[in-house]
N, CA and C atoms as a LAMMPS dump frame, in Angstrom:
ITEM: TIMESTEP
0
ITEM: NUMBER OF ATOMS
648
ITEM: BOX BOUNDS ff ff ff
-5.0000000000000000e+02 5.0000000000000000e+02
-5.0000000000000000e+02 5.0000000000000000e+02
-5.0000000000000000e+02 5.0000000000000000e+02
ITEM: ATOMS id mol type element x y z
1 1 1 N 160.262 -458.609 -117.051
2 1 2 C 159.029 -458.923 -117.679
3 1 3 C 159.093 -458.942 -119.076
4 2 1 N 158.777 -459.82 -119.836
5 2 2 C 158.78 -459.86 -121.349
6 2 3 C 157.257 -459.531 -121.863
7 3 1 N 157.075 -458.309 -122.328
8 3 2 C 155.468 -458.064 -122.609
9 3 3 C 155.511 -458.305 -124.33
10 4 1 N 154.61 -459.047 -124.688
11 4 2 C 154.358 -459.397 -126.164
12 4 3 C 153.244 -458.748 -126.594
13 5 1 N 152.215 -458.306 -126.023
14 5 2 C 151.054 -457.847 -126.57
15 5 3 C 150.712 -456.418 -125.813
16 6 1 N 150.834 -455.347 -126.92
17 6 2 C 150.808 -453.938 -126.519
18 6 3 C 149.42 -453.324 -126.978
19 7 1 N 149.372 -452.018 -126.693
20 7 2 C 148.174 -451.138 -126.939
21 7 3 C 148.239 -450.9 -128.486
22 8 1 N 147.14 -450.769 -129.018
23 8 2 C 146.919 -450.311 -130.483
24 8 3 C 147.378 -448.9 -130.618
25 9 1 N 147.751 -448.411 -131.792
26 9 2 C 148.318 -447.197 -131.956
27 9 3 C 147.066 -446.2 -131.695
28 10 1 N 145.802 -446.598 -132.283
29 10 2 C 144.798 -445.635 -132.021
30 10 3 C 144.318 -445.357 -130.636
31 11 1 N 144.556 -446.283 -129.818
32 11 2 C 144.409 -446.379 -128.287
33 11 3 C 145.298 -445.361 -127.837
34 12 1 N 146.656 -445.458 -128.118
35 12 2 C 147.609 -444.632 -127.579
36 12 3 C 147.568 -443.216 -128.165
37 13 1 N 147.052 -442.942 -129.202
38 13 2 C 146.578 -441.557 -129.722
39 13 3 C 145.631 -441 -128.9
40 14 1 N 144.581 -441.795 -128.783
41 14 2 C 143.449 -441.26 -128.09
42 14 3 C 143.728 -440.894 -126.466
43 15 1 N 144.525 -441.728 -125.91
44 15 2 C 144.954 -441.637 -124.701
45 15 3 C 145.671 -440.32 -124.408
46 16 1 N 146.97 -440.105 -125.456
47 16 2 C 147.569 -438.891 -125.295
48 16 3 C 146.758 -437.679 -125.593
49 17 1 N 145.737 -437.719 -126.472
50 17 2 C 144.983 -436.597 -126.727
51 17 3 C 143.831 -436.416 -125.603
52 18 1 N 143.72 -437.293 -124.611
53 18 2 C 142.778 -437.245 -123.653
54 18 3 C 141.264 -437.476 -124.051
55 19 1 N 141.132 -438.248 -125.033
56 19 2 C 139.685 -438.526 -125.544
57 19 3 C 139.259 -439.997 -125.083
58 20 1 N 140.086 -440.718 -124.372
59 20 2 C 139.753 -441.922 -123.923
60 20 3 C 138.885 -441.968 -122.884
61 21 1 N 137.984 -442.969 -122.76
62 21 2 C 137.055 -443.024 -121.463
63 21 3 C 137.788 -443.249 -120.235
64 22 1 N 137.104 -442.969 -119.052
65 22 2 C 137.827 -443.092 -117.89
66 22 3 C 138.499 -444.458 -117.578
67 23 1 N 137.641 -445.644 -117.614
68 23 2 C 138.044 -446.737 -117.314
69 23 3 C 139.203 -447.33 -118.283
70 24 1 N 139.16 -447.005 -119.592
71 24 2 C 140.108 -447.416 -120.575
72 24 3 C 141.473 -446.615 -120.218
73 25 1 N 141.346 -445.436 -119.726
74 25 2 C 142.463 -444.606 -119.475
75 25 3 C 143.121 -445.372 -118.335
76 26 1 N 142.567 -445.681 -117.44
77 26 2 C 143.123 -446.235 -116.298
78 26 3 C 143.946 -447.554 -116.685
79 27 1 N 143.254 -448.504 -117.674
80 27 2 C 144.005 -449.516 -118.105
81 27 3 C 145.187 -449.223 -118.798
82 28 1 N 145.18 -448.267 -119.719
83 28 2 C 146.298 -447.85 -120.447
84 28 3 C 147.476 -447.28 -119.498
85 29 1 N 147.239 -446.621 -118.573
86 29 2 C 148.156 -445.926 -117.682
87 29 3 C 148.782 -447.08 -116.886
88 30 1 N 147.887 -448.184 -116.491
89 30 2 C 148.319 -449.311 -115.725
90 30 3 C 149.399 -450.111 -116.583
91 31 1 N 149.116 -450.444 -117.888
92 31 2 C 149.816 -451.041 -118.649
93 31 3 C 151.026 -450.274 -119.04
94 32 1 N 151.055 -449.062 -119.275
95 32 2 C 152.128 -448.32 -119.469
96 32 3 C 153.213 -448.207 -118.235
97 33 1 N 152.637 -448.343 -117.143
98 33 2 C 153.475 -448.294 -115.997
99 33 3 C 154.33 -449.626 -115.78
100 34 1 N 154.049 -450.755 -116.701
101 34 2 C 154.524 -451.987 -116.611
102 34 3 C 155.455 -452.144 -118.007
103 35 1 N 155.165 -451.12 -118.977
104 35 2 C 155.665 -451.431 -120.272
105 35 3 C 156.538 -450.154 -120.773
106 36 1 N 157.693 -450.124 -120.832
107 36 2 C 158.658 -449.102 -121.401
108 36 3 C 158.292 -448.621 -122.797
109 37 1 N 158.009 -449.746 -123.642
110 37 2 C 157.578 -449.332 -125.049
111 37 3 C 156.504 -448.485 -125.144
112 38 1 N 155.452 -448.95 -124.521
113 38 2 C 154.06 -448.125 -124.579
114 38 3 C 154.259 -446.733 -123.905
115 39 1 N 155.082 -446.535 -122.72
116 39 2 C 155.268 -445.421 -122.268
117 39 3 C 156.026 -444.474 -123.149
118 40 1 N 156.907 -444.949 -124.018
119 40 2 C 157.705 -444.103 -124.754
120 40 3 C 156.858 -443.807 -126.033
121 41 1 N 155.94 -444.726 -126.543
122 41 2 C 154.937 -444.364 -127.466
123 41 3 C 153.992 -443.367 -127.189
124 42 1 N 153.596 -443.322 -125.815
125 42 2 C 152.596 -442.175 -125.372
126 42 3 C 153.303 -441 -125.302
127 43 1 N 154.646 -440.852 -124.78
128 43 2 C 155.29 -439.638 -125.017
129 43 3 C 155.411 -438.97 -126.251
130 44 1 N 155.683 -440.072 -127.293
131 44 2 C 155.909 -439.711 -128.786
132 44 3 C 154.58 -438.986 -129.258
133 45 1 N 153.456 -439.659 -128.852
134 45 2 C 152.221 -439.314 -129.32
135 45 3 C 151.681 -437.858 -128.761
136 46 1 N 152.265 -437.732 -127.382
137 46 2 C 152.063 -436.349 -126.779
138 46 3 C 152.745 -435.174 -127.417
139 47 1 N 154.027 -435.603 -127.81
140 47 2 C 154.978 -434.54 -128.444
141 47 3 C 154.412 -434.376 -129.816
142 48 1 N 153.935 -435.279 -130.431
143 48 2 C 153.469 -434.941 -131.937
144 48 3 C 152.122 -434.128 -131.674
145 49 1 N 151.291 -434.4 -130.811
146 49 2 C 150.076 -433.477 -130.585
147 49 3 C 150.478 -432.086 -130.318
148 50 1 N 151.559 -431.878 -129.39
149 50 2 C 152.051 -430.483 -129.257
150 50 3 C 152.553 -429.899 -130.353
151 51 1 N 153.267 -430.53 -131.226
152 51 2 C 153.891 -429.947 -132.419
153 51 3 C 152.647 -429.543 -133.529
154 52 1 N 151.68 -430.329 -133.578
155 52 2 C 150.595 -430.068 -134.44
156 52 3 C 149.864 -428.845 -133.86
157 53 1 N 149.824 -428.665 -132.728
158 53 2 C 149.089 -427.467 -132.033
159 53 3 C 149.982 -426.349 -132.203
160 54 1 N 151.314 -426.331 -132.198
161 54 2 C 152.168 -425.252 -132.606
162 54 3 C 151.897 -424.758 -133.877
163 55 1 N 151.833 -425.741 -134.903
164 55 2 C 151.702 -425.397 -136.118
165 55 3 C 150.502 -424.507 -136.708
166 56 1 N 149.572 -424.658 -135.76
167 56 2 C 148.133 -424.16 -136.089
168 56 3 C 148.21 -422.52 -136.142
169 57 1 N 147.481 -422.023 -136.938
170 57 2 C 147.222 -420.442 -136.939
171 57 3 C 146.72 -419.913 -135.53
172 58 1 N 147.311 -418.975 -134.788
173 58 2 C 146.633 -418.632 -133.573
174 58 3 C 145.481 -417.756 -133.914
175 59 1 N 144.511 -417.963 -133.064
176 59 2 C 143.144 -417.358 -133.199
177 59 3 C 142.952 -416.557 -131.789
178 60 1 N 142.646 -415.339 -131.804
179 60 2 C 142.325 -414.672 -130.515
180 60 3 C 141.009 -415.189 -129.773
181 61 1 N 141.024 -415.353 -128.505
182 61 2 C 139.998 -415.842 -127.741
183 61 3 C 139.464 -414.789 -126.92
184 62 1 N 138.098 -414.669 -126.835
185 62 2 C 137.513 -413.636 -125.923
186 62 3 C 137.831 -414.069 -124.465
187 63 1 N 137.797 -412.977 -123.567
188 63 2 C 137.676 -413.135 -122.214
189 63 3 C 136.671 -413.988 -121.683
190 64 1 N 135.497 -413.842 -122.283
191 64 2 C 134.449 -414.571 -121.885
192 64 3 C 134.475 -416.059 -122.157
193 65 1 N 134.975 -416.448 -123.532
194 65 2 C 135.227 -417.601 -123.624
195 65 3 C 136.169 -418.32 -122.861
196 66 1 N 137.448 -417.673 -122.56
197 66 2 C 138.389 -418.194 -121.822
198 66 3 C 138.092 -418.449 -120.399
199 67 1 N 137.21 -417.504 -119.902
200 67 2 C 136.878 -417.997 -118.399
201 67 3 C 135.748 -419.022 -118.594
202 68 1 N 135.057 -419.142 -119.479
203 68 2 C 134.053 -420.321 -119.507
204 68 3 C 134.848 -421.616 -119.618
205 69 1 N 135.854 -421.702 -120.561
206 69 2 C 136.719 -422.816 -120.733
207 69 3 C 137.455 -423.246 -119.222
208 70 1 N 137.884 -422.268 -118.718
209 70 2 C 138.647 -422.522 -117.429
210 70 3 C 137.713 -423.016 -116.479
211 71 1 N 136.558 -422.478 -116.282
212 71 2 C 135.408 -422.919 -115.39
213 71 3 C 135.119 -424.386 -115.735
214 72 1 N 135.021 -424.82 -116.839
215 72 2 C 134.479 -426.025 -117.335
216 72 3 C 135.685 -427.056 -116.87
217 73 1 N 136.855 -426.771 -116.69
218 73 2 C 137.829 -427.663 -116.509
219 73 3 C 137.766 -428.203 -114.935
220 74 1 N 137.081 -427.514 -114.12
221 74 2 C 136.851 -428.067 -112.827
222 74 3 C 136.06 -429.412 -112.757
223 75 1 N 135.155 -429.658 -113.773
224 75 2 C 134.4 -430.876 -113.922
225 75 3 C 135.092 -431.922 -114.871
226 76 1 N 136.392 -431.689 -115.326
227 76 2 C 136.816 -432.825 -116.264
228 76 3 C 137.615 -433.674 -115.335
229 77 1 N 137.331 -434.913 -115.623
230 77 2 C 137.905 -436.185 -114.77
231 77 3 C 139.532 -436.334 -115.315
232 78 1 N 140.387 -436.251 -114.46
233 78 2 C 141.964 -436.219 -114.944
234 78 3 C 142.192 -437.772 -114.915
235 79 1 N 142.759 -438.113 -116.008
236 79 2 C 143.28 -439.527 -116.179
237 79 3 C 144.541 -439.747 -115.67
238 80 1 N 144.723 -440.92 -115.246
239 80 2 C 146.033 -441.38 -114.564
240 80 3 C 147.001 -441.325 -115.807
241 81 1 N 148.28 -440.671 -115.412
242 81 2 C 149.353 -440.664 -116.184
243 81 3 C 150.306 -441.882 -115.878
244 82 1 N 151.06 -442.25 -117.013
245 82 2 C 151.757 -443.368 -116.879
246 82 3 C 152.917 -443.034 -115.742
247 83 1 N 153.212 -444.108 -114.931
248 83 2 C 154.179 -443.994 -113.844
249 83 3 C 154.942 -445.429 -113.833
250 84 1 N 156.084 -445.268 -113.123
251 84 2 C 156.98 -446.562 -113.116
252 84 3 C 155.933 -447.524 -112.236
253 85 1 N 156.101 -448.735 -112.583
254 85 2 C 155.448 -449.826 -111.753
255 85 3 C 155.88 -449.889 -110.389
256 86 1 N 154.852 -450.143 -109.346
257 86 2 C 155.257 -450.229 -107.909
258 86 3 C 155.609 -451.714 -107.79
259 87 1 N 156.2 -451.841 -106.518
260 87 2 C 156.49 -453.289 -106.053
261 87 3 C 155.284 -454.192 -105.922
262 88 1 N 155.367 -455.543 -106.537
263 88 2 C 154.186 -456.313 -106.339
264 88 3 C 153.427 -456.459 -107.644
265 89 1 N 152.191 -456.883 -107.55
266 89 2 C 151.495 -457.107 -108.838
267 89 3 C 150.728 -455.966 -109.423
268 90 1 N 150.275 -454.878 -108.546
269 90 2 C 149.489 -453.932 -108.701
270 90 3 C 150.147 -452.612 -109.306
271 91 1 N 149.876 -452.316 -110.621
272 91 2 C 150.669 -451.099 -111.138
273 91 3 C 150.256 -449.817 -110.286
274 92 1 N 151.031 -448.726 -110.125
275 92 2 C 150.83 -447.711 -109.766
276 92 3 C 149.521 -446.901 -109.954
277 93 1 N 149.153 -446.848 -111.16
278 93 2 C 147.856 -446.056 -111.462
279 93 3 C 146.58 -446.782 -110.782
280 94 1 N 146.631 -448.162 -110.619
281 94 2 C 145.64 -448.773 -110.061
282 94 3 C 145.42 -448.676 -108.553
283 95 1 N 146.682 -448.458 -107.873
284 95 2 C 146.633 -448.695 -106.372
285 95 3 C 145.598 -447.851 -105.74
286 96 1 N 145.614 -446.575 -106.046
287 96 2 C 144.684 -445.628 -105.306
288 96 3 C 143.205 -446.016 -105.618
289 97 1 N 142.832 -446.725 -106.805
290 97 2 C 141.54 -447.086 -106.975
291 97 3 C 141.016 -448.144 -106.251
292 98 1 N 142.09 -449.044 -105.584
293 98 2 C 141.687 -450.179 -104.775
294 98 3 C 142.117 -450.024 -103.378
295 99 1 N 142.414 -448.833 -102.851
296 99 2 C 142.78 -448.544 -101.667
297 99 3 C 144.146 -449.13 -101.155
298 100 1 N 145.053 -449.201 -102.291
299 100 2 C 146.419 -449.725 -102.144
300 100 3 C 146.415 -451.163 -101.455
301 101 1 N 145.44 -451.955 -101.801
302 101 2 C 145.198 -453.247 -101.386
303 101 3 C 146.034 -454.133 -102.182
304 102 1 N 146.731 -455.378 -101.733
305 102 2 C 147.114 -456.241 -102.672
306 102 3 C 146.14 -457.09 -103.115
307 103 1 N 146.332 -457.866 -104.165
308 103 2 C 145.182 -458.607 -104.879
309 103 3 C 144.601 -459.632 -103.897
310 104 1 N 145.389 -460.13 -103.113
311 104 2 C 145.017 -461.248 -102.223
312 104 3 C 143.768 -460.618 -101.098
313 105 1 N 143.943 -459.245 -101.068
314 105 2 C 142.873 -458.686 -99.951
315 105 3 C 141.635 -458.075 -100.581
316 106 1 N 141.599 -458.059 -101.901
317 106 2 C 140.517 -457.578 -102.602
318 106 3 C 139.233 -458.404 -102.19
319 107 1 N 138.174 -457.76 -101.861
320 107 2 C 136.793 -458.4 -101.549
321 107 3 C 135.965 -458.978 -102.792
322 108 1 N 136.55 -459.974 -103.272
323 108 2 C 135.958 -460.756 -104.434
324 108 3 C 134.664 -461.126 -104.295
325 109 1 N 133.728 -460.881 -105.24
326 109 2 C 132.216 -461.49 -105.308
327 109 3 C 132.182 -462.679 -106.309
328 110 1 N 132.001 -463.685 -105.799
329 110 2 C 131.929 -465.006 -106.621
330 110 3 C 130.686 -464.914 -107.499
331 111 1 N 131.002 -464.964 -108.953
332 111 2 C 129.801 -464.86 -109.899
333 111 3 C 129.485 -466.279 -110.594
334 112 1 N 130.306 -466.995 -110.713
335 112 2 C 130.041 -468.378 -111.288
336 112 3 C 131.168 -469.174 -110.808
337 113 1 N 131.057 -470.576 -111.059
338 113 2 C 132.222 -471.446 -110.649
339 113 3 C 133.391 -471.075 -111.427
340 114 1 N 134.31 -470.776 -110.536
341 114 2 C 135.845 -470.471 -110.98
342 114 3 C 135.672 -469.041 -111.281
343 115 1 N 134.89 -468.19 -111.175
344 115 2 C 134.997 -466.864 -111.657
345 115 3 C 134.46 -465.805 -110.515
346 116 1 N 135.275 -464.75 -110.328
347 116 2 C 134.886 -463.911 -109.354
348 116 3 C 135.337 -462.462 -109.938
349 117 1 N 134.625 -461.347 -109.4
350 117 2 C 134.824 -460.107 -109.79
351 117 3 C 134.802 -459.124 -108.527
352 118 1 N 135.45 -457.844 -109.076
353 118 2 C 135.442 -456.799 -108.076
354 118 3 C 135.366 -455.494 -109.039
355 119 1 N 134.114 -454.683 -108.877
356 119 2 C 133.853 -453.694 -109.366
357 119 3 C 134.657 -452.389 -109.029
358 120 1 N 135.404 -451.599 -109.609
359 120 2 C 136.109 -450.578 -109.229
360 120 3 C 135.29 -449.197 -109.615
361 121 1 N 134.837 -448.78 -108.55
362 121 2 C 134.15 -447.199 -108.799
363 121 3 C 134.934 -446.347 -109.56
364 122 1 N 134.158 -445.563 -110.462
365 122 2 C 134.781 -444.565 -111.217
366 122 3 C 133.851 -443.162 -110.938
367 123 1 N 134.236 -442.199 -111.622
368 123 2 C 133.605 -440.893 -111.259
369 123 3 C 132.012 -440.844 -111.676
370 124 1 N 131.155 -440.096 -111.043
371 124 2 C 129.718 -440.153 -111.35
372 124 3 C 129.532 -439.876 -112.719
373 125 1 N 128.698 -440.511 -113.548
374 125 2 C 128.395 -440.194 -114.813
375 125 3 C 129.422 -440.862 -115.867
376 126 1 N 130.356 -441.628 -115.381
377 126 2 C 131.209 -442.309 -116.384
378 126 3 C 130.533 -443.233 -117.278
379 127 1 N 130.79 -443.317 -118.49
380 127 2 C 130.08 -444.077 -119.458
381 127 3 C 130.834 -445.4 -119.651
382 128 1 N 131.931 -445.691 -118.953
383 128 2 C 132.739 -446.955 -119.035
384 128 3 C 132.609 -447.657 -117.656
385 129 1 N 133.161 -448.943 -117.833
386 129 2 C 133.097 -449.816 -116.579
387 129 3 C 134.465 -450.373 -116.38
388 130 1 N 134.918 -450.53 -115.159
389 130 2 C 136.305 -450.993 -114.926
390 130 3 C 135.986 -451.986 -113.67
391 131 1 N 136.636 -453.249 -113.833
392 131 2 C 136.443 -454.329 -112.893
393 131 3 C 137.636 -455.058 -112.924
394 132 1 N 137.98 -455.823 -111.864
395 132 2 C 139.071 -456.867 -111.877
396 132 3 C 138.211 -458.218 -111.832
397 133 1 N 138.885 -459.011 -112.772
398 133 2 C 138.216 -460.416 -112.925
399 133 3 C 139.343 -461.372 -112.37
400 134 1 N 138.874 -462.38 -111.633
401 134 2 C 139.687 -463.612 -111.134
402 134 3 C 139.116 -464.932 -111.582
403 135 1 N 139.907 -465.688 -112.429
404 135 2 C 139.47 -466.812 -113.28
405 135 3 C 140.415 -467.813 -112.738
406 136 1 N 139.725 -468.966 -112.481
407 136 2 C 140.428 -470.116 -112.009
408 136 3 C 141.232 -470.87 -113.114
409 137 1 N 142.37 -471.511 -112.748
410 137 2 C 143.136 -472.335 -113.676
411 137 3 C 142.286 -473.376 -114.432
412 138 1 N 142.48 -473.409 -115.788
413 138 2 C 141.787 -474.385 -116.51
414 138 3 C 140.4 -474.035 -117.07
415 139 1 N 139.945 -472.795 -116.448
416 139 2 C 138.565 -472.382 -116.737
417 139 3 C 138.527 -471.591 -118.216
418 140 1 N 137.568 -471.991 -118.996
419 140 2 C 137.368 -471.304 -120.206
420 140 3 C 136.061 -470.484 -120.25
421 141 1 N 136.09 -469.156 -120.539
422 141 2 C 134.853 -468.311 -120.511
423 141 3 C 134.088 -468.644 -121.948
424 142 1 N 132.737 -468.483 -121.767
425 142 2 C 132.004 -468.895 -123.025
426 142 3 C 132.469 -468.008 -124.222
427 143 1 N 132.349 -468.771 -125.597
428 143 2 C 132.558 -467.719 -126.767
429 143 3 C 131.765 -466.47 -126.665
430 144 1 N 132.4 -465.336 -126.791
431 144 2 C 131.756 -464.045 -126.887
432 144 3 C 132.365 -462.864 -127.714
433 145 1 N 131.665 -461.87 -127.755
434 145 2 C 132.175 -460.64 -128.355
435 145 3 C 132.024 -459.581 -127.536
436 146 1 N 132.231 -458.242 -128.053
437 146 2 C 132.19 -457.122 -127.059
438 146 3 C 131.305 -456.048 -127.768
439 147 1 N 130.589 -455.37 -126.836
440 147 2 C 129.761 -454.229 -127.271
441 147 3 C 130.37 -452.852 -127.549
442 148 1 N 131.645 -452.953 -127.729
443 148 2 C 132.494 -451.633 -127.951
444 148 3 C 133.844 -451.949 -127.774
445 149 1 N 134.743 -450.972 -127.514
446 149 2 C 135.963 -451.211 -127.174
447 149 3 C 136.257 -451.861 -125.879
448 150 1 N 137.243 -452.882 -125.687
449 150 2 C 137.697 -453.501 -124.446
450 150 3 C 139.18 -453.636 -124.513
451 151 1 N 139.59 -453.195 -123.139
452 151 2 C 140.976 -453.371 -122.669
453 151 3 C 141.136 -454.214 -121.489
454 152 1 N 141.879 -455.292 -121.689
455 152 2 C 142.146 -456.471 -120.598
456 152 3 C 143.596 -456.402 -120.403
457 153 1 N 144.101 -456.018 -119.123
458 153 2 C 145.347 -456.119 -118.723
459 153 3 C 145.645 -457.277 -117.762
460 154 1 N 146.607 -458.219 -118.029
461 154 2 C 147.08 -459.291 -117.268
462 154 3 C 147.736 -458.84 -116.062
463 155 1 N 147.26 -459.112 -114.662
464 155 2 C 148.169 -458.857 -113.68
465 155 3 C 148.677 -459.999 -113.012
466 156 1 N 148.112 -461.235 -113.134
467 156 2 C 148.683 -462.471 -112.727
468 156 3 C 148.149 -463.657 -113.532
469 157 1 N 149.049 -464.707 -113.752
470 157 2 C 148.526 -465.725 -114.457
471 157 3 C 148.55 -465.495 -116.051
472 158 1 N 147.91 -466.276 -116.629
473 158 2 C 147.827 -466.216 -118.18
474 158 3 C 146.555 -466.77 -118.719
475 159 1 N 146.333 -466.326 -120.094
476 159 2 C 145.174 -467.043 -120.687
477 159 3 C 145.502 -467.081 -122.195
478 160 1 N 144.859 -467.966 -122.777
479 160 2 C 145.321 -468.029 -124.376
480 160 3 C 143.851 -468.093 -124.989
481 161 1 N 143.886 -467.526 -126.325
482 161 2 C 142.686 -467.455 -127.311
483 161 3 C 143.253 -467.499 -128.774
484 162 1 N 142.371 -467.545 -129.615
485 162 2 C 142.92 -467.616 -131.004
486 162 3 C 143.868 -466.386 -131.514
487 163 1 N 144.04 -465.224 -130.581
488 163 2 C 144.808 -464.217 -131.052
489 163 3 C 146.177 -464.351 -130.351
490 164 1 N 146.504 -465.467 -129.288
491 164 2 C 147.787 -465.587 -128.773
492 164 3 C 147.801 -465.918 -127.279
493 165 1 N 148.694 -465.914 -126.636
494 165 2 C 148.966 -466.101 -125.179
495 165 3 C 149.185 -464.859 -124.436
496 166 1 N 148.379 -464.601 -123.428
497 166 2 C 148.72 -463.29 -122.669
498 166 3 C 149.031 -463.631 -121.334
499 167 1 N 150.214 -463.047 -120.829
500 167 2 C 150.845 -463.172 -119.661
501 167 3 C 150.826 -461.878 -118.893
502 168 1 N 151.304 -461.887 -117.708
503 168 2 C 151.27 -460.658 -116.798
504 168 3 C 151.957 -459.574 -117.483
505 169 1 N 151.238 -458.186 -117.662
506 169 2 C 151.862 -457.266 -118.178
507 169 3 C 151.333 -457.098 -119.623
508 170 1 N 150.765 -458.18 -120.394
509 170 2 C 150.255 -458.164 -121.649
510 170 3 C 148.753 -457.522 -121.59
511 171 1 N 148.635 -456.744 -122.796
512 171 2 C 147.198 -456.043 -122.738
513 171 3 C 146.436 -456.466 -123.959
514 172 1 N 145.136 -457.074 -123.963
515 172 2 C 144.353 -457.368 -125.016
516 172 3 C 143.574 -456.074 -125.49
517 173 1 N 143.918 -455.477 -126.701
518 173 2 C 143.244 -454.256 -127.096
519 173 3 C 142.218 -454.854 -128.173
520 174 1 N 140.895 -454.967 -127.775
521 174 2 C 139.941 -455.591 -128.535
522 174 3 C 138.712 -454.745 -128.991
523 175 1 N 138.252 -454.582 -130.249
524 175 2 C 136.967 -453.919 -130.751
525 175 3 C 135.927 -454.831 -130.858
526 176 1 N 134.742 -454.292 -131.135
527 176 2 C 133.525 -454.964 -131.117
528 176 3 C 133.43 -456.083 -132.286
529 177 1 N 134.441 -455.999 -133.123
530 177 2 C 134.244 -456.999 -134.079
531 177 3 C 135.168 -458.521 -133.72
532 178 1 N 135.795 -458.486 -132.405
533 178 2 C 136.544 -459.535 -131.819
534 178 3 C 135.659 -460.506 -131.206
535 179 1 N 135.793 -461.808 -131.607
536 179 2 C 134.916 -462.868 -130.712
537 179 3 C 135.944 -463.844 -130.426
538 180 1 N 135.974 -464.088 -128.974
539 180 2 C 136.92 -465.302 -128.585
540 180 3 C 136.36 -465.87 -127.462
541 181 1 N 137.133 -467.009 -127.058
542 181 2 C 136.8 -467.929 -125.625
543 181 3 C 138.029 -468.209 -124.961
544 182 1 N 138.542 -467.129 -124.232
545 182 2 C 139.765 -467.171 -123.637
546 182 3 C 139.693 -468.291 -122.44
547 183 1 N 140.874 -469.128 -122.399
548 183 2 C 141.042 -470.102 -121.499
549 183 3 C 142.423 -469.871 -120.593
550 184 1 N 142.072 -469.859 -119.337
551 184 2 C 143.283 -469.835 -118.371
552 184 3 C 144.282 -470.978 -118.413
553 185 1 N 145.319 -470.876 -118.939
554 185 2 C 146.236 -471.944 -119.143
555 185 3 C 147.57 -471.857 -118.178
556 186 1 N 147.315 -471.135 -117.066
557 186 2 C 148.537 -471.007 -115.98
558 186 3 C 148.028 -471.786 -114.971
559 187 1 N 149.027 -472.28 -114.027
560 187 2 C 148.794 -473.229 -112.919
561 187 3 C 148.121 -472.212 -111.787
562 188 1 N 148.304 -470.985 -111.897
563 188 2 C 147.609 -470.115 -110.981
564 188 3 C 146.531 -469.273 -111.447
565 189 1 N 145.539 -468.856 -110.699
566 189 2 C 144.487 -468.207 -111.248
567 189 3 C 144.934 -467.059 -112.074
568 190 1 N 143.995 -466.51 -113.012
569 190 2 C 144.484 -465.383 -113.849
570 190 3 C 143.528 -464.41 -113.373
571 191 1 N 144.206 -463.135 -112.993
572 191 2 C 143.551 -461.842 -112.642
573 191 3 C 143.846 -460.78 -113.666
574 192 1 N 142.792 -460.094 -114.046
575 192 2 C 142.812 -459.27 -115.183
576 192 3 C 142.015 -457.917 -114.678
577 193 1 N 142.678 -456.755 -115.298
578 193 2 C 142.057 -455.636 -115.01
579 193 3 C 141.137 -455.207 -116.393
580 194 1 N 139.985 -455.207 -116.404
581 194 2 C 139.035 -455.081 -117.695
582 194 3 C 138.444 -453.638 -117.736
583 195 1 N 138.487 -453.001 -118.824
584 195 2 C 137.652 -451.793 -119.152
585 195 3 C 136.663 -452.058 -120.234
586 196 1 N 135.443 -451.759 -120.094
587 196 2 C 134.587 -452.013 -121.118
588 196 3 C 133.688 -450.758 -121.406
589 197 1 N 133.087 -450.699 -122.523
590 197 2 C 132.022 -449.618 -122.902
591 197 3 C 130.651 -450.116 -122.744
592 198 1 N 130.363 -451.567 -122.98
593 198 2 C 129.228 -452.068 -122.89
594 198 3 C 129.206 -453.566 -122.485
595 199 1 N 128.031 -454.201 -122.136
596 199 2 C 128.146 -455.495 -121.668
597 199 3 C 128.726 -456.41 -122.686
598 200 1 N 129.169 -457.618 -122.253
599 200 2 C 129.713 -458.636 -123.115
600 200 3 C 128.565 -459.289 -123.989
601 201 1 N 129.06 -459.678 -125.203
602 201 2 C 127.861 -460.233 -126.108
603 201 3 C 128.214 -461.886 -126.125
604 202 1 N 127.638 -462.568 -125.273
605 202 2 C 127.785 -464.139 -125.126
606 202 3 C 127.069 -464.572 -126.409
607 203 1 N 127.62 -465.792 -126.991
608 203 2 C 126.85 -466.332 -128.276
609 203 3 C 126.027 -467.442 -127.701
610 204 1 N 126.255 -468.098 -126.725
611 204 2 C 125.3 -469.436 -126.317
612 204 3 C 124.101 -468.749 -125.442
613 205 1 N 123.068 -469.333 -125.629
614 205 2 C 121.71 -469.168 -125.002
615 205 3 C 122.032 -469.037 -123.478
616 206 1 N 122.552 -470.235 -122.942
617 206 2 C 122.767 -470.34 -121.575
618 206 3 C 123.727 -469.284 -120.905
619 207 1 N 124.733 -468.951 -121.5
620 207 2 C 125.569 -467.881 -121.149
621 207 3 C 124.73 -466.518 -121.086
622 208 1 N 123.967 -466.149 -122.028
623 208 2 C 123.168 -464.898 -122.117
624 208 3 C 122.201 -465.014 -121.071
625 209 1 N 121.641 -466.245 -120.697
626 209 2 C 120.704 -466.311 -119.673
627 209 3 C 121.273 -465.991 -118.304
628 210 1 N 122.476 -466.367 -118.111
629 210 2 C 123.162 -466.231 -116.809
630 210 3 C 123.8 -464.892 -116.586
631 211 1 N 123.94 -464.062 -117.782
632 211 2 C 124.704 -462.741 -117.837
633 211 3 C 124.286 -461.913 -116.837
634 212 1 N 122.855 -461.531 -116.499
635 212 2 C 122.412 -460.458 -115.63
636 212 3 C 123.003 -461.004 -114.124
637 213 1 N 123.322 -462.235 -113.92
638 213 2 C 123.353 -462.487 -112.624
639 213 3 C 124.947 -462.654 -112.383
640 214 1 N 125.862 -462.907 -113.289
641 214 2 C 127.152 -462.863 -113.209
642 214 3 C 127.784 -461.508 -113.407
643 215 1 N 127.054 -460.833 -114.428
644 215 2 C 127.511 -459.32 -114.281
645 215 3 C 128.898 -458.994 -115.058
646 216 1 N 129.088 -459.782 -116.186
647 216 2 C 130.245 -459.676 -117.218
648 216 3 C 129.792 -459.318 -118.312
């Protein structure tokens, strides 16, 4: 698998530091399971963080503070760590979240002609959203922007926009300043794993009108 589009350095650092949202952490881990270059970058970022911590002056911590900190860890959501990719199209960090189902057995919900989705449940209180999108060959999504950071990992097929062509294993690491109109240019449907912070910002009136029903 030749991967041409990788994670942004800031995203890699946030993941290594444990400050990335839950949905985005899943996409990072899933991409890293498919991409040796990003796995190595994550390990380097984690090593750098450890070195920086070792260089800090030690400060005594009270027993009360230590106990409170350990207790708070019980409520922390553990993010998936990069692992080698499993056989098939579904990366290991995603398997458990979809009950180890192949993509062909997902219970897709049709949301518009040529577009279906599957919402992936996250931890209660998560402020991010994770879903699988299935888009038919030749379909072009309406021109839109994003209400925050968005990560899109291609699992099957491909799409193109003004930033390039994205094939299986590629990840689109987009911020709120990016606007695009992706078009599926493969002969098979394009299936993507998408993490968002806020709803998509469609530019056309009709797309905005349909958005509450489509749920993208």
